[in-house]
RONU-521700 format. One record per residue: residue in three letters; x, y, z of N, C-alpha, C, O, CB in turn. Coordinates in nm, 4 decimals. Glycine has a CB too. Example, Ala and Ser with C-alpha at 12.3 -4.5 7.8 and 13.67 -1.06 7.14 Angstrom:
// RONU-521700
+-----+----------+----------+----------+----------+----------+----------+----------+----------+----------+----------+----------+----------+----------+----------+----------+
:  aa :      nc1 :      nc2 :      nc3 :     cac1 :     cac2 :     cac3 :      cc1 :      cc2 :      cc3 :      oc1 :      oc2 :      oc3 :     cbc1 :     cbc2 :     cbc3 :
+-----+----------+----------+----------+----------+----------+----------+----------+----------+----------+----------+----------+----------+----------+----------+----------+
: ala :   1.3190 :  -0.5690 :   0.7800 :   1.2300 :  -0.4500 :   0.7800 :   1.3200 :  -0.3300 :   0.7800 :   1.4236 :  -0.3319 :   0.8465 :   1.1308 :  -0.4473 :   0.9046 :
: ser :   1.2850 :  -0.2250 :   0.7080 :   1.3670 :  -0.1060 :   0.7140 :   1.2900 :   0.0030 :   0.7870 :   1.3409 :   0.1138 :   0.8039 :   1.4084 :  -0.0598 :   0.5725 :
+-----+----------+----------+----------+----------+----------+----------+----------+----------+----------+----------+----------+----------+----------+----------+----------+
//
This chain:
// RONU-521700
+-----+----------+----------+----------+----------+----------+----------+----------+----------+----------+----------+----------+----------+----------+----------+----------+
:  aa :      nc1 :      nc2 :      nc3 :     cac1 :     cac2 :     cac3 :      cc1 :      cc2 :      cc3 :      oc1 :      oc2 :      oc3 :     cbc1 :     cbc2 :     cbc3 :
+-----+----------+----------+----------+----------+----------+----------+----------+----------+----------+----------+----------+----------+----------+----------+----------+
: leu : -16.8172 :   0.1915 :   2.3337 : -16.7236 :   0.1329 :   2.4274 : -16.6897 :  -0.0068 :   2.3792 : -16.7774 :  -0.0919 :   2.3642 : -16.7814 :   0.1304 :   2.5714 :
: glu : -16.5637 :  -0.0289 :   2.3557 : -16.5176 :  -0.1598 :   2.3114 : -16.4572 :  -0.2341 :   2.4294 : -16.3701 :  -0.1814 :   2.4985 : -16.4147 :  -0.1466 :   2.1963 :
: ile : -16.5031 :  -0.3555 :   2.4525 : -16.4498 :  -0.4387 :   2.5599 : -16.3727 :  -0.5530 :   2.4962 : -16.4249 :  -0.6264 :   2.4123 : -16.5636 :  -0.4922 :   2.6535 :
: arg : -16.2468 :  -0.5665 :   2.5379 : -16.1643 :  -0.6744 :   2.4854 : -16.1175 :  -0.7623 :   2.5995 : -16.0954 :  -0.7145 :   2.7108 : -16.0440 :  -0.6190 :   2.4066 :
: glu : -16.1028 :  -0.8883 :   2.5723 : -16.0504 :  -0.9815 :   2.6702 : -15.9002 :  -0.9950 :   2.6497 : -15.8530 :  -1.0144 :   2.5377 : -16.1208 :  -1.1191 :   2.6594 :
: ile : -15.8257 :  -0.9845 :   2.7592 : -15.6808 :  -0.9953 :   2.7528 : -15.6401 :  -1.1276 :   2.8161 : -15.6712 :  -1.1525 :   2.9325 : -15.6116 :  -0.8750 :   2.8240 :
: pro : -15.5708 :  -1.2127 :   2.7409 : -15.5292 :  -1.3409 :   2.7988 : -15.4250 :  -1.3196 :   2.9090 : -15.3289 :  -1.2446 :   2.8918 : -15.4725 :  -1.4338 :   2.6891 :
: val : -15.4459 :  -1.3863 :   3.0209 : -15.3551 :  -1.3738 :   3.1349 : -15.3233 :  -1.5132 :   3.1860 : -15.4126 :  -1.5966 :   3.2013 : -15.4170 :  -1.2853 :   3.2481 :
: asp : -15.1966 :  -1.5378 :   3.2122 : -15.1540 :  -1.6649 :   3.2698 : -15.2067 :  -1.6732 :   3.4124 : -15.1779 :  -1.5851 :   3.4934 : -14.9984 :  -1.6796 :   3.2664 :
: ser : -15.2830 :  -1.7766 :   3.4447 : -15.3470 :  -1.7863 :   3.5755 : -15.2526 :  -1.8300 :   3.6877 : -15.2871 :  -1.8133 :   3.8047 : -15.4613 :  -1.8821 :   3.5675 :
: ala : -15.1363 :  -1.8846 :   3.6571 : -15.0450 :  -1.9313 :   3.7622 : -15.0023 :  -1.8187 :   3.8562 : -15.0133 :  -1.8358 :   3.9776 : -14.9217 :  -1.9948 :   3.6995 :
: pro : -14.9542 :  -1.7050 :   3.8068 : -14.9174 :  -1.5972 :   3.8995 : -15.0381 :  -1.5423 :   3.9755 : -15.0262 :  -1.5051 :   4.0922 : -14.8493 :  -1.4840 :   3.8235 :
: ile : -15.1525 :  -1.5373 :   3.9106 : -15.2728 :  -1.4860 :   3.9763 : -15.3125 :  -1.5764 :   4.0924 : -15.3489 :  -1.5269 :   4.1991 : -15.3889 :  -1.4742 :   3.8756 :
: ser : -15.3063 :  -1.7070 :   4.0736 : -15.3432 :  -1.7977 :   4.1819 : -15.2458 :  -1.7853 :   4.2986 : -15.2861 :  -1.8007 :   4.4139 : -15.3474 :  -1.9426 :   4.1315 :
: thr : -15.1199 :  -1.7580 :   4.2715 : -15.0224 :  -1.7373 :   4.3782 : -15.0551 :  -1.6115 :   4.4579 : -15.0477 :  -1.6122 :   4.5808 : -14.8808 :  -1.7280 :   4.3204 :
: val : -15.0908 :  -1.5045 :   4.3891 : -15.1283 :  -1.3800 :   4.4564 : -15.2540 :  -1.4027 :   4.5404 : -15.2605 :  -1.3583 :   4.6550 : -15.1515 :  -1.2661 :   4.3530 :
: leu : -15.3534 :  -1.4711 :   4.4848 : -15.4768 :  -1.4976 :   4.5593 : -15.4508 :  -1.5805 :   4.6845 : -15.5105 :  -1.5556 :   4.7892 : -15.5776 :  -1.5690 :   4.4704 :
: glu : -15.3625 :  -1.6785 :   4.6742 : -15.3264 :  -1.7581 :   4.7925 : -15.2648 :  -1.6693 :   4.8999 : -15.2937 :  -1.6849 :   5.0185 : -15.2283 :  -1.8712 :   4.7543 :
: gly : -15.1801 :  -1.5766 :   4.8578 : -15.1191 :  -1.4843 :   4.9535 : -15.2212 :  -1.3944 :   5.0193 : -15.2165 :  -1.3737 :   5.1406 : -15.0147 :  -1.4001 :   4.8854 :
: leu : -15.3141 :  -1.3403 :   4.9408 : -15.4183 :  -1.2537 :   4.9951 : -15.5087 :  -1.3296 :   5.0920 : -15.5510 :  -1.2748 :   5.1938 : -15.5015 :  -1.1936 :   4.8818 :
: met : -15.5381 :  -1.4550 :   5.0606 : -15.6187 :  -1.5371 :   5.1490 : -15.5421 :  -1.5632 :   5.2795 : -15.6000 :  -1.5569 :   5.3879 : -15.6570 :  -1.6704 :   5.0797 :
: gly : -15.4132 :  -1.5922 :   5.2689 : -15.3318 :  -1.6192 :   5.3863 : -15.3186 :  -1.4996 :   5.4791 : -15.3124 :  -1.5164 :   5.6009 : -15.1962 :  -1.6643 :   5.3441 :
: val : -15.3144 :  -1.3796 :   5.4237 : -15.3058 :  -1.2583 :   5.5051 : -15.4239 :  -1.2510 :   5.6017 : -15.4079 :  -1.2149 :   5.7183 : -15.3018 :  -1.1325 :   5.4153 :
: val : -15.5428 :  -1.2858 :   5.5515 : -15.6634 :  -1.2753 :   5.6343 : -15.6839 :  -1.3998 :   5.7207 : -15.7299 :  -1.3893 :   5.8344 : -15.7860 :  -1.2528 :   5.5458 :
: arg : -15.6510 :  -1.5147 :   5.6687 : -15.6708 :  -1.6371 :   5.7485 : -15.5747 :  -1.6472 :   5.8657 : -15.6148 :  -1.6861 :   5.9754 : -15.6551 :  -1.7593 :   5.6608 :
: ser : -15.4474 :  -1.6124 :   5.8438 : -15.3513 :  -1.6360 :   5.9519 : -15.2411 :  -1.5306 :   5.9599 : -15.1413 :  -1.5510 :   6.0290 : -15.2887 :  -1.7715 :   5.9348 :
: gly : -15.2577 :  -1.4202 :   5.8914 : -15.1534 :  -1.3177 :   5.8912 : -15.1980 :  -1.1891 :   5.9574 : -15.2805 :  -1.1905 :   6.0487 : -15.1097 :  -1.2889 :   5.7505 :
: thr : -15.1436 :  -1.0788 :   5.9112 : -15.1696 :  -0.9487 :   5.9722 : -15.3131 :  -0.9006 :   5.9533 : -15.3562 :  -0.8082 :   6.0222 : -15.0754 :  -0.8470 :   5.9156 :
: gly : -15.3879 :  -0.9614 :   5.8613 : -15.5260 :  -0.9203 :   5.8354 : -15.6314 :  -1.0052 :   5.9046 : -15.7490 :  -0.9996 :   5.8684 : -15.5512 :  -0.9228 :   5.6897 :
: arg : -15.5907 :  -1.0841 :   6.0043 : -15.6859 :  -1.1740 :   6.0725 : -15.8100 :  -1.1020 :   6.1225 : -15.9186 :  -1.1601 :   6.1226 : -15.6180 :  -1.2423 :   6.1893 :
: leu : -15.7967 :  -0.9779 :   6.1645 : -15.9101 :  -0.9054 :   6.2201 : -16.0091 :  -0.8585 :   6.1133 : -16.1116 :  -0.7991 :   6.1465 : -15.8607 :  -0.7869 :   6.2986 :
: ala : -15.9799 :  -0.8843 :   5.9868 : -16.0721 :  -0.8505 :   5.8776 : -16.1622 :  -0.9682 :   5.8408 : -16.2467 :  -0.9560 :   5.7521 : -15.9937 :  -0.8052 :   5.7546 :
: arg : -16.1448 :  -1.0820 :   5.9081 : -16.2279 :  -1.1991 :   5.8752 : -16.3754 :  -1.1669 :   5.8913 : -16.4152 :  -1.0900 :   5.9788 : -16.1905 :  -1.3191 :   5.9642 :
: ala : -16.4550 :  -1.2272 :   5.8051 : -16.6003 :  -1.2091 :   5.8085 : -16.6658 :  -1.3397 :   5.8516 : -16.6093 :  -1.4477 :   5.8344 : -16.6545 :  -1.1634 :   5.6698 :
: arg : -16.7855 :  -1.3281 :   5.9076 : -16.8582 :  -1.4453 :   5.9573 : -16.9057 :  -1.5383 :   5.8467 : -16.9079 :  -1.6599 :   5.8654 : -16.9764 :  -1.4010 :   6.0385 :
: his : -16.9436 :  -1.4836 :   5.7321 : -17.0170 :  -1.5614 :   5.6325 : -16.9395 :  -1.5987 :   5.5074 : -16.9914 :  -1.6727 :   5.4238 : -17.1358 :  -1.4870 :   5.5925 :
: cys : -16.8173 :  -1.5501 :   5.4917 : -16.7433 :  -1.5817 :   5.3692 : -16.5943 :  -1.5560 :   5.3892 : -16.5528 :  -1.4924 :   5.4861 : -16.7964 :  -1.4984 :   5.2503 :
: asp : -16.5161 :  -1.6066 :   5.2963 : -16.3718 :  -1.5827 :   5.2979 : -16.3419 :  -1.4424 :   5.2466 : -16.3966 :  -1.3986 :   5.1454 : -16.2975 :  -1.6884 :   5.2129 :
: val : -16.2548 :  -1.3735 :   5.3176 : -16.2076 :  -1.2413 :   5.2768 : -16.0631 :  -1.2570 :   5.2315 : -15.9840 :  -1.3251 :   5.2967 : -16.2203 :  -1.1358 :   5.3938 :
: tyr : -16.0295 :  -1.1948 :   5.1214 : -15.8918 :  -1.1914 :   5.0712 : -15.8474 :  -1.0463 :   5.0828 : -15.9220 :  -0.9562 :   5.0446 : -15.8803 :  -1.2456 :   4.9208 :
: gly : -15.7270 :  -1.0216 :   5.1349 : -15.6873 :  -0.8829 :   5.1488 : -15.5422 :  -0.8628 :   5.1853 : -15.4643 :  -0.9575 :   5.1955 : -15.7712 :  -0.8182 :   5.2496 :
: lys : -15.5079 :  -0.7359 :   5.2049 : -15.3707 :  -0.6964 :   5.2359 : -15.3736 :  -0.5800 :   5.3319 : -15.4484 :  -0.4840 :   5.3133 : -15.2923 :  -0.6597 :   5.1081 :
: thr : -15.2912 :  -0.5893 :   5.4349 : -15.2746 :  -0.4776 :   5.5264 : -15.1526 :  -0.3969 :   5.4842 : -15.0665 :  -0.4447 :   5.4104 : -15.2607 :  -0.5269 :   5.6727 :
: ser : -15.1475 :  -0.2739 :   5.5327 : -15.0305 :  -0.1920 :   5.5080 : -15.0191 :  -0.0873 :   5.6173 : -15.1191 :  -0.0401 :   5.6714 : -15.0375 :  -0.1260 :   5.3689 :
: thr : -14.8966 :  -0.0524 :   5.6483 : -14.8671 :   0.0578 :   5.7391 : -14.7780 :   0.1533 :   5.6613 : -14.6665 :   0.1185 :   5.6227 : -14.7979 :   0.0081 :   5.8735 :
: ile : -14.8281 :   0.2734 :   5.6389 : -14.7562 :   0.3704 :   5.5579 : -14.6853 :   0.4694 :   5.6500 : -14.7486 :   0.5379 :   5.7304 : -14.8524 :   0.4440 :   5.4606 :
: gln : -14.5555 :   0.4756 :   5.6369 : -14.4790 :   0.5682 :   5.7197 : -14.5186 :   0.7121 :   5.6897 : -14.5378 :   0.7504 :   5.5743 : -14.3285 :   0.5487 :   5.6973 :
: asn : -14.5303 :   0.7898 :   5.7950 : -14.5692 :   0.9294 :   5.7839 : -14.4624 :   1.0150 :   5.8518 : -14.4486 :   1.0097 :   5.9740 : -14.7098 :   0.9540 :   5.8472 :
: pro : -14.3869 :   1.0936 :   5.7752 : -14.2797 :   1.1729 :   5.8365 : -14.3312 :   1.2862 :   5.9250 : -14.2536 :   1.3501 :   5.9960 : -14.1914 :   1.2304 :   5.7290 :
: his : -14.4634 :   1.3112 :   5.9207 : -14.5208 :   1.4235 :   5.9955 : -14.5962 :   1.3795 :   6.1204 : -14.6549 :   1.4632 :   6.1890 : -14.6135 :   1.5021 :   5.9065 :
: gly : -14.5957 :   1.2514 :   6.1510 : -14.6696 :   1.2052 :   6.2690 : -14.6816 :   1.0542 :   6.2697 : -14.5948 :   0.9834 :   6.2185 : -14.8088 :   1.2686 :   6.2739 :
: glu : -14.7906 :   1.0052 :   6.3284 : -14.8162 :   0.8612 :   6.3354 : -14.8298 :   0.8027 :   6.1945 : -14.8670 :   0.8726 :   6.1003 : -14.9440 :   0.8325 :   6.4182 :
: asp : -14.7994 :   0.6751 :   6.1825 : -14.8152 :   0.6057 :   6.0543 : -14.9630 :   0.5968 :   6.0152 : -15.0518 :   0.6075 :   6.0998 : -14.7535 :   0.4642 :   6.0617 :
: his : -14.9874 :   0.5769 :   5.8849 : -15.1226 :   0.5590 :   5.8336 : -15.1527 :   0.4089 :   5.8264 : -15.0665 :   0.3294 :   5.7888 : -15.1390 :   0.6268 :   5.6933 :
: ala : -15.2747 :   0.3714 :   5.8623 : -15.3172 :   0.2312 :   5.8637 : -15.4049 :   0.2031 :   5.7425 : -15.4946 :   0.2812 :   5.7108 : -15.3932 :   0.1974 :   5.9947 :
: val : -15.3788 :   0.0901 :   5.6738 : -15.4521 :   0.0573 :   5.5519 : -15.4898 :  -0.0902 :   5.5506 : -15.4120 :  -0.1759 :   5.5926 : -15.3689 :   0.0923 :   5.4275 :
: phe : -15.6106 :  -0.1184 :   5.5018 : -15.6493 :  -0.2545 :   5.4662 : -15.7301 :  -0.2447 :   5.3384 : -15.8199 :  -0.1612 :   5.3274 : -15.7310 :  -0.3250 :   5.5813 :
: val : -15.6981 :  -0.3308 :   5.2403 : -15.7749 :  -0.3413 :   5.1163 : -15.8073 :  -0.4880 :   5.0977 : -15.7189 :  -0.5731 :   5.1073 : -15.6960 :  -0.2829 :   4.9923 :
: gly : -15.9343 :  -0.5187 :   5.0709 : -15.9716 :  -0.6581 :   5.0521 : -16.1008 :  -0.6734 :   4.9753 : -16.1697 :  -0.5759 :   4.9451 : -15.9837 :  -0.7265 :   5.1847 :
: phe : -16.1325 :  -0.7992 :   4.9440 : -16.2567 :  -0.8285 :   4.8735 : -16.3145 :  -0.9592 :   4.9252 : -16.2445 :  -1.0415 :   4.9843 : -16.2334 :  -0.8357 :   4.7208 :
: ala : -16.4454 :  -0.9764 :   4.9012 : -16.5142 :  -1.0976 :   4.9462 : -16.6409 :  -1.1159 :   4.8636 : -16.6917 :  -1.0185 :   4.8081 : -16.5480 :  -1.0902 :   5.0985 :
: pro : -16.6927 :  -1.2361 :   4.8541 : -16.6227 :  -1.3598 :   4.8881 : -16.5084 :  -1.3836 :   4.7902 : -16.5118 :  -1.3398 :   4.6752 : -16.7200 :  -1.4796 :   4.8876 :
: gly : -16.4089 :  -1.4532 :   4.8385 : -16.2874 :  -1.4723 :   4.7608 : -16.3086 :  -1.5409 :   4.6277 : -16.2430 :  -1.5066 :   4.5293 : -16.1907 :  -1.5497 :   4.8396 :
: glu : -16.3988 :  -1.6372 :   4.6230 : -16.4179 :  -1.7160 :   4.5010 : -16.4963 :  -1.6406 :   4.3939 : -16.4759 :  -1.6634 :   4.2747 : -16.4892 :  -1.8453 :   4.5340 :
: asn : -16.5856 :  -1.5512 :   4.4353 : -16.6696 :  -1.4772 :   4.3414 : -16.6984 :  -1.3400 :   4.4030 : -16.8074 :  -1.3182 :   4.4558 : -16.8033 :  -1.5552 :   4.3096 :
: pro : -16.6030 :  -1.2482 :   4.3969 : -16.6136 :  -1.1225 :   4.4724 : -16.7364 :  -1.0397 :   4.4394 : -16.7746 :  -1.0244 :   4.3234 : -16.4926 :  -1.0398 :   4.4484 :
: glu : -16.7974 :  -0.9865 :   4.5453 : -16.9117 :  -0.8956 :   4.5353 : -16.8786 :  -0.7583 :   4.5906 : -16.9338 :  -0.6573 :   4.5470 : -17.0319 :  -0.9531 :   4.6087 :
: leu : -16.7878 :  -0.7559 :   4.6871 : -16.7613 :  -0.6322 :   4.7591 : -16.6109 :  -0.6108 :   4.7745 : -16.5372 :  -0.7021 :   4.8119 : -16.8298 :  -0.6342 :   4.8968 :
: val : -16.5672 :  -0.4892 :   4.7452 : -16.4283 :  -0.4482 :   4.7678 : -16.4317 :  -0.3395 :   4.8748 : -16.5128 :  -0.2471 :   4.8684 : -16.3589 :  -0.3966 :   4.6340 :
: val : -16.3430 :  -0.3517 :   4.9729 : -16.3364 :  -0.2549 :   5.0821 : -16.1939 :  -0.2028 :   5.0932 : -16.0978 :  -0.2796 :   5.0895 : -16.3828 :  -0.3183 :   5.2167 :
: cys : -16.1819 :  -0.0718 :   5.1067 : -16.0530 :  -0.0090 :   5.1352 : -16.0716 :   0.0802 :   5.2574 : -16.1546 :   0.1711 :   5.2573 : -15.9997 :   0.0733 :   5.0115 :
: val : -15.9942 :   0.0535 :   5.3603 : -15.9960 :   0.1359 :   5.4809 : -15.8594 :   0.2027 :   5.4911 : -15.7567 :   0.1351 :   5.4976 : -16.0288 :   0.0506 :   5.6103 :
: phe : -15.8588 :   0.3337 :   5.4923 : -15.7363 :   0.4134 :   5.5047 : -15.7580 :   0.5109 :   5.6192 : -15.8442 :   0.5985 :   5.6117 : -15.7012 :   0.4893 :   5.3701 :
: ile : -15.6801 :   0.4956 :   5.7245 : -15.6956 :   0.5818 :   5.8412 : -15.5655 :   0.6575 :   5.8633 : -15.4617 :   0.5975 :   5.8913 : -15.7344 :   0.4993 :   5.9678 :
: glu : -15.5718 :   0.7881 :   5.8507 : -15.4533 :   0.8703 :   5.8708 : -15.4124 :   0.8706 :   6.0177 : -15.4964 :   0.8747 :   6.1076 : -15.4784 :   1.0133 :   5.8221 :
: asn : -15.2822 :   0.8663 :   6.0394 : -15.2245 :   0.8814 :   6.1732 : -15.2782 :   0.7806 :   6.2744 : -15.2923 :   0.8133 :   6.3922 : -15.2502 :   1.0204 :   6.2236 :
: ala : -15.3082 :   0.6592 :   6.2301 : -15.3711 :   0.5609 :   6.3191 : -15.2784 :   0.4488 :   6.3627 : -15.3091 :   0.3795 :   6.4597 : -15.4901 :   0.5016 :   6.2518 :
: gly : -15.1674 :   0.4286 :   6.2957 : -15.0786 :   0.3199 :   6.3349 : -15.0776 :   0.2075 :   6.2331 : -15.0706 :   0.2324 :   6.1128 : -15.1187 :   0.2660 :   6.4698 :
: his : -15.0846 :   0.0842 :   6.2806 : -15.0688 :  -0.0334 :   6.1948 : -15.1995 :  -0.0759 :   6.1273 : -15.3062 :  -0.0728 :   6.1886 : -15.0143 :  -0.1488 :   6.2761 :
: gly : -15.1893 :  -0.1157 :   5.9996 : -15.3058 :  -0.1565 :   5.9228 : -15.3761 :  -0.2776 :   5.9805 : -15.4991 :  -0.2815 :   5.9854 : -15.2661 :  -0.1849 :   5.7826 :
: gly : -15.2996 :  -0.3768 :   6.0242 : -15.3601 :  -0.4972 :   6.0786 : -15.4347 :  -0.4732 :   6.2081 : -15.5341 :  -0.5401 :   6.2363 : -15.2556 :  -0.6005 :   6.1003 :
: arg : -15.3884 :  -0.3797 :   6.2856 : -15.4499 :  -0.3535 :   6.4159 : -15.5637 :  -0.2522 :   6.4063 : -15.6624 :  -0.2646 :   6.4789 : -15.3449 :  -0.3035 :   6.5140 :
: glu : -15.5525 :  -0.1534 :   6.3195 : -15.6501 :  -0.0445 :   6.3163 : -15.7481 :  -0.0525 :   6.1988 : -15.8682 :  -0.0334 :   6.2177 : -15.5779 :   0.0866 :   6.3113 :
: ala : -15.6987 :  -0.0801 :   6.0784 : -15.7845 :  -0.0773 :   5.9596 : -15.8557 :  -0.2102 :   5.9351 : -15.9720 :  -0.2112 :   5.8950 : -15.7023 :  -0.0410 :   5.8377 :
: ala : -15.7875 :  -0.3216 :   5.9587 : -15.8465 :  -0.4539 :   5.9311 : -15.9762 :  -0.4788 :   6.0082 : -16.0713 :  -0.5299 :   5.9490 : -15.7465 :  -0.5629 :   5.9652 :
: pro : -15.9849 :  -0.4450 :   6.1389 : -16.1107 :  -0.4716 :   6.2095 : -16.2285 :  -0.3917 :   6.1537 : -16.3420 :  -0.4395 :   6.1539 : -16.0943 :  -0.4404 :   6.3566 :
: ile : -16.2015 :  -0.2714 :   6.1066 : -16.3091 :  -0.1915 :   6.0466 : -16.3570 :  -0.2576 :   5.9190 : -16.4772 :  -0.2656 :   5.8940 : -16.2619 :  -0.0470 :   6.0178 :
: ala : -16.2632 :  -0.3049 :   5.8382 : -16.3003 :  -0.3755 :   5.7153 : -16.3835 :  -0.4995 :   5.7482 : -16.4832 :  -0.5266 :   5.6812 : -16.1741 :  -0.4153 :   5.6352 :
: gly : -16.3436 :  -0.5746 :   5.8504 : -16.4195 :  -0.6931 :   5.8905 : -16.5629 :  -0.6588 :   5.9273 : -16.6556 :  -0.7317 :   5.8918 : -16.3518 :  -0.7617 :   6.0077 :
: arg : -16.5816 :  -0.5480 :   5.9984 : -16.7180 :  -0.5062 :   6.0352 : -16.7976 :  -0.4658 :   5.9120 : -16.9180 :  -0.4907 :   5.9051 : -16.7138 :  -0.3894 :   6.1355 :
: ile : -16.7316 :  -0.4035 :   5.8145 : -16.8007 :  -0.3656 :   5.6903 : -16.8439 :  -0.4908 :   5.6147 : -16.9578 :  -0.4987 :   5.5688 : -16.7093 :  -0.2772 :   5.6005 :
: phe : -16.7540 :  -0.5892 :   5.6011 : -16.7908 :  -0.7134 :   5.5331 : -16.9078 :  -0.7810 :   5.6049 : -17.0034 :  -0.8239 :   5.5405 : -16.6697 :  -0.8090 :   5.5259 :
: asp : -16.9005 :  -0.7906 :   5.7377 : -17.0095 :  -0.8537 :   5.8123 : -17.1416 :  -0.7803 :   5.7918 : -17.2446 :  -0.8436 :   5.7691 : -16.9756 :  -0.8587 :   5.9609 :
: ala : -17.1394 :  -0.6470 :   5.7996 : -17.2628 :  -0.5694 :   5.7826 : -17.3216 :  -0.5900 :   5.6435 : -17.4427 :  -0.6069 :   5.6290 : -17.2360 :  -0.4200 :   5.8068 :
: tyr : -17.2368 :  -0.5885 :   5.5421 : -17.2849 :  -0.6072 :   5.4048 : -17.3478 :  -0.7445 :   5.3865 : -17.4595 :  -0.7560 :   5.3361 : -17.1703 :  -0.5887 :   5.3050 :
: phe : -17.2757 :  -0.8491 :   5.4277 : -17.3267 :  -0.9836 :   5.4042 : -17.4416 :  -1.0186 :   5.4981 : -17.5267 :  -1.1000 :   5.4621 : -17.2151 :  -1.0847 :   5.4197 :
: asp : -17.4466 :  -0.9592 :   5.6181 : -17.5637 :  -0.9770 :   5.7051 : -17.6874 :  -0.9175 :   5.6378 : -17.7926 :  -0.9814 :   5.6329 : -17.5403 :  -0.9106 :   5.8442 :
: gln : -17.6747 :  -0.7966 :   5.5865 : -17.7886 :  -0.7307 :   5.5216 : -17.8279 :  -0.8041 :   5.3932 : -17.9463 :  -0.8192 :   5.3632 : -17.7551 :  -0.5833 :   5.4904 :
: arg : -17.7293 :  -0.8485 :   5.3194 : -17.7562 :  -0.9235 :   5.1962 : -17.8322 :  -1.0524 :   5.2276 : -17.9245 :  -1.0899 :   5.1553 : -17.6240 :  -0.9559 :   5.1224 :
: gly : -17.7924 :  -1.1205 :   5.3371 : -17.8604 :  -1.2422 :   5.3793 : -18.0032 :  -1.2153 :   5.4209 : -18.0924 :  -1.2950 :   5.3919 : -17.7856 :  -1.3073 :   5.4929 :
: gln : -18.0263 :  -1.1028 :   5.4890 : -18.1617 :  -1.0656 :   5.5281 : -18.2453 :  -1.0379 :   5.4048 : -18.3624 :  -1.0757 :   5.3997 : -18.1603 :  -0.9431 :   5.6205 :
: ala : -18.1869 :  -0.9723 :   5.3049 : -18.2599 :  -0.9442 :   5.1809 : -18.2948 :  -1.0740 :   5.1105 : -18.4045 :  -1.0866 :   5.0562 : -18.1771 :  -0.8534 :   5.0875 :
: ala : -18.2044 :  -1.1705 :   5.1102 : -18.2311 :  -1.2996 :   5.0463 : -18.3451 :  -1.3718 :   5.1188 : -18.4283 :  -1.4362 :   5.0548 : -18.1031 :  -1.3877 :   5.0453 :
: asn : -18.3490 :  -1.3613 :   5.2517 : -18.4561 :  -1.4250 :   5.3279 : -18.5908 :  -1.3597 :   5.2985 : -18.6924 :  -1.4289 :   5.2918 : -18.4260 :  -1.4183 :   5.4779 :
: val : -18.5933 :  -1.2284 :   5.2808 : -18.7174 :  -1.1593 :   5.2471 : -18.7669 :  -1.2038 :   5.1113 : -18.8870 :  -1.2235 :   5.0931 : -18.6977 :  -1.0075 :   5.2493 :
: glu : -18.6761 :  -1.2203 :   5.0142 : -18.7156 :  -1.2630 :   4.8809 : -18.7749 :  -1.4026 :   4.8817 : -18.8618 :  -1.4322 :   4.7996 : -18.5972 :  -1.2581 :   4.7875 :
: lys : -18.7301 :  -1.4905 :   4.9730 : -18.7808 :  -1.6264 :   4.9800 : -18.9209 :  -1.6329 :   5.0380 : -18.9967 :  -1.7249 :   5.0073 : -18.6881 :  -1.7115 :   5.0617 :
: asp : -18.9565 :  -1.5342 :   5.1232 : -19.0882 :  -1.5354 :   5.1894 : -19.2021 :  -1.5129 :   5.0928 : -19.3182 :  -1.5112 :   5.1335 : -19.0935 :  -1.4301 :   5.2973 :
+-----+----------+----------+----------+----------+----------+----------+----------+----------+----------+----------+----------+----------+----------+----------+----------+
//
C-alpha cells in the first residue's frame, strides 16, 4: 500500500470548515451541538417523491482534531435539522461522555 500526500490549498478548506462550524453553532444543525466539544456538520432534507422527505445530518467532532464522524439518515422523517441533528448530538455526547469516563479511569 503506497500512501502519498497530495498538496491542497488550505484557503478553500478553511472556508468550508467555517461553514460547517456555523451550521452547528447558529444554523440548521444547532440541535447537534455537543456538551464537551465543537461539532462541525451539515443538515440536509432529501425530497422523496414517494412520501415524507428524508432527514440527514453528517458531522464530525471535535472540529479541531476530529475523532468521531456521525451520519444520521432517517427515511421519511422530515427535516434534517429537526429530526437527524438531535440524534447526532446525542451520539456525540454519549461518545465523549464515555471517552471522558475512560480517561478518568486511566488517571486513577
